[in-house]
C-alpha positions in Angstrom: 104.6 117.5 104.3 104.7 114.5 106.7 101.1 115.1 107.8 99.9 114.5 104.3 101.8 111.2 104.0 100.7 107.8 105.3 102.9 105.8 107.7 104.0 103.5 104.9 105.1 106.5 102.8 107.1 107.9 105.7 108.8 104.5 106.3 109.6 104.2 102.6 111.3 107.7 102.7 113.3 106.6 105.8 114.3 103.4 104.1 115.5 105.3 101.0 117.5 107.7 103.2 119.1 104.8 105.1 120.1 103.2 101.8 121.8 106.4 100.7 123.7 106.6 104.0 124.8 103.0 103.7 126.2 103.5 100.2 128.2 106.5 101.2 131.9 105.7 101.1 133.6 105.7 104.5 137.2 106.2 105.5 138.9 105.2 108.7 139.2 107.9 111.3 142.9 107.3 111.6 143.4 108.3 108.0 141.1 111.3 108.0 142.5 112.6 111.3 146.1 112.4 109.9 145.0 114.3 106.8 143.3 116.9 108.9 146.4 117.3 111.1 148.7 117.6 108.1 146.4 120.3 106.5 146.3 122.3 109.8 150.1 122.2 110.1 150.5 123.3 106.4 148.1 126.2 106.9 149.3 127.3 110.3 151.8 129.7 108.9 149.0 131.7 107.2 146.4 131.3 109.8 145.6 134.6 111.4 144.3 133.0 114.6 147.8 131.6 115.2 150.1 134.3 113.7 148.0 137.3 114.5 147.1 140.3 112.4 149.9 142.7 111.7 149.3 146.2 113.2 149.5 147.9 109.8 146.8 145.6 108.3 144.5 145.5 111.3 141.4 147.6 110.7 140.3 147.2 114.3 143.5 148.4 115.9 142.6 150.8 118.7 143.6 154.4 118.2 146.3 155.9 120.4 144.5 158.2 122.8 141.2 159.6 121.7 137.9 159.9 123.5 136.9 156.3 122.7 139.9 154.8 124.6 139.4 157.3 127.5 135.7 156.3 127.8 136.6 152.6 127.6 139.3 153.1 130.3 136.8 154.9 132.5 134.2 152.3 132.0 136.5 149.5 132.9 137.9 151.2 136.0 134.4 152.3 137.1 133.2 148.8 136.8 136.2 147.4 138.7 135.7 150.1 141.4 132.0 149.2 141.6 132.8 145.5 142.0 135.4 146.3 144.7 132.8 148.3 146.6 130.2 145.6 146.3 132.6 142.9 147.6 133.7 145.2 150.4 130.1 146.0 151.3 129.1 142.3 151.3 132.2 141.5 153.4 131.4 144.2 156.0 127.8 143.1 156.0 128.8 139.5 156.6 131.2 140.6 159.4 128.5 142.7 161.0 126.1 139.7 161.0 128.7 137.4 162.5 129.3 139.9 165.3 125.6 140.3 165.9 125.2 136.5 166.0 128.0 136.1 168.5 126.4 138.7 170.7 123.0 136.9 170.5 124.6 133.6 171.4 126.4 134.9 174.5 
């Protein structure tokens, strides 16, 4: 759209937009922030992010037992074991390199 318009037309559109923005009523931040804080405090008793979802109404509540939880448990533990082995391996490799460097220096 802007390709079809001349520079003057584009500047006129920008001027109209600026006039709209200037005429928009403004309120001080101190008032709007107080209103926002009051609204948050009033809604906090029903906010699920603060109060949490009751177990009987939670559709995503994990099942007790079951193969999904077993697979998730195995996956987490396998990943933790893998990370432990990687950190152990890198530590041993670093130690081996330090010993080799000490031998080469002496």
